[in-house]
N, C-alpha and C positions, 0 to 999 in steps of 0.2 A: 088393385091400381100400382103401388110403388113397386111390382114386380113389374107391370105392364111397362112403367117408366124406365124404370132397370132395362130390358131389352130392348126397347127403343134407341135410349142411350148406347147400348153395348154396337148395334145398329150403325147408328149416326158415328159414334169413335169409331170402329173399322171402316167406315168411310172415309174419317178424316185422315187416316195412315194411307190408305189407299190411293186418294188423291194426291199427296204427297210424293208417294211411292212412282206413280206415274208421269208425275211434273218432275221428278227428280231421274226417271230413267237411263233418260239418254247418257245422264251424267254417268248413273252408275255404272252404264255396261260398259263409259269409258276409263272409268279411273280402276275397273276390275280388271284390266287387262294385263296391268303390272303393278309388281310389287311396292314400285317407285313411287306409283301415287296413292297407295295407302294411304297416308296420313291426309292428304287432299278430300277421300275418299271417307276419310271416318269426321271431318267436317260437316258434309252433306250425312252421313247417319244421324250425327247430332243435332242438325240444325232440323232433321225431318223427324226425328225424335220427339225433339222441346216443343215444335209448332201444332204436330200433328195431338200432343197430348194438352200443350195450351188451350187449341181451339174444340177440344172435348171438357173443358174445365176442371186438369188435371194438372194439377201443379208437383212440383215438389224443392221440400227444405229441407236441403244439405246441412248438417253440422260436421265437422270436422274437428274432433280431437286435434289434430296437427296437421298442417298446411302441409300438402303433399309437392313433391318437386317435380316439377313438369318434365324436366329433362331424362327422370330417374325413369327405367322400368319397372312394374311390378307386375305381381298376379296378384287380383282383385280376386277374394273370394266372399259372394253371397250366399243368403238364405233365398230359396226359390219358394215360392205359394202363386207367383202369374206370371201370366205371358208380360206384363207387363214393367216385369223386371230389365227384359233387355233394354226397353224403353229408357229406364233409371238407369243402366249401366252405363248405354249411348251417351249420356249429356253429363253422367260423373266424367269418363275418363276422358282424355285428351291425346290428340296426336295419333302414333302406331298403335292401335290395341286391335285384338281381335277376341272373338268369343270361339269357346269349346262347347258343343251341344252334341243334340243325341241325331242320330244320322234321318230321321225322319223332317229335318228342320231343310233337308235340301228339298226335299218336294212344296216347298209353303210355296204359294204366289211373290211374298215377299222377301221372306229370308232366304229362297232358294240362291238366288243370284249371289249372296253374300256366300252361304256355307259351301259353293261350289269355286269359289276361288282365295278369300281372303281369311275366314272363320274354317273350323274345324270340326266336322264331321265324324261322328264316334259310333258304333254300334254296341252296343251296353251290353249285345250277348256273345262278344267276341273278342275273346283276348287278344287275338293277334292286330283287330282293329285299332283298341286302344291302344295295344305296345305302337303300333305306327302315327296313332293321330299324338302319341307325348313326344313322341320322336320328331317330329313336325311340330310342335310346340316348342321344344325344346331350341331346335335351329330359329324357331321367331324370335325369340326372346334372347338367342345370342345375337339377333339381329337388330335387338332393338325394337322390338313390340311386346307392349305388356300383353297378357292374357288376364281375360276374363272366364271366370267359370263358376258355376254351382256346383260344390262338393258335395251335394246330396243326392246330385245326378237322376234329380225327377223333383217334378213337384208328386208329392205324395196327395192319395184320398182323403187323407184327416182334413176334419173342420170344426171348427177352428183350426187352423195348421197347427202345427207342433214340429220343431224344431227332428229331422229326421240324421242320422247317422250318415258321415261323412265318407268318401272315397278318400283315398290315401294318395293317388297318382300325381296332385298338384303339390300335398305338401314335400313328396320326395323329390320330384322335380326342383323344386324353389329350394330345398339345401343344395341339391347336384349343379344348379347353375348358379347358386350364391343369391338370389332373386327376392327383393323383399316380401313379404307377404301383406295386401292391407286386405282387413276381416270389413264388413261392409253388412251392418243389422240394418235391414229395406221391413222399416216396424208395421207399418200399419195398410199396405196396399193391398192386402187380402178381404180389406175391405171395402176397395174400390171396385178392384175385381180379382175376383180366386179363380185360378187356374185360366181357362180361358175365355172364361164370362157364360159361356152358355147356360151354365145351371144357374145363376141369380144373378145375372147381368152383371151391369157397370153403373157406376154413378160419379159424377161431379166430385172434385175433393183436392186435401192435400196430402201428400203421402211425406211422411217420416224416413227422413234415411241416415242412418249415423254412420261417419266412415270413421275406423277408429286409428290409430298410431299406426304405422307400417311395423310390424314386426322383419327383425335382422335375420338375417339366416346362415350369416359366416360363419360363426361359432361352433354351428350344428354339423354333425356326425349323418349319413344317410338314414343309420340305426334311430335315430330320432324320430324321426318323422310322423311314428306313434303321439307322441309328446308335443310338436308341433301341429295338429291334426288337433290334440285335444284343447290347446290352446285358444285356435281361431275359435271352435266351438264353441270355448266358452266366453269368449270374447259377444259374439253374433248374436248368441243365446239371451247376454247379460242385458241387451239392448231392448228384446224384442216382449 
């Protein structure tokens, strides 16, 4: 019975996401046409994420170690165990931000419009694709767009989930561009929805998100990217 209810809730929550996507689609189409509109576009992405989650009975409890500067450009690094992580990060981030994610998301009926415009799609199997993606991300950071990335690179098959090894790209980028990194621990989202929800379904609930103090990179050399990676890994893992 519980499994059936979770399956029903999954269908309902996906319907909520799709409803607001269709409602906002004319605005999404317009505001993805030019980078100068991206700040406004993200306000609608945030509203879309919050309302769809709330209508599904899913809420977020953000705990900030230190208040973030709304005018500062950041690289947000979070653990990744659920498709809800994207909604969570849209609710957390402010202003001009963009995601880096897997190439397959370009075919997603909801996320595709963003990964063909504001966000960056990368093929995990291609070094050339990765190089181009991080080059584009570097340009966006220079233009004041914060980057949201899941350094594990994918949702692992382990259940309950365990934090996987991080890729080095975002940490090298943070040092090269002197951008503070914000580690984000998404603590219990997998209990609400693991992966895409198809195996265990979903349920209402409160997701706890711990936002760590930004780590400054101005004193680090590029050769210290592994040290930075280990520090971010340790901070995220400490709250899971």
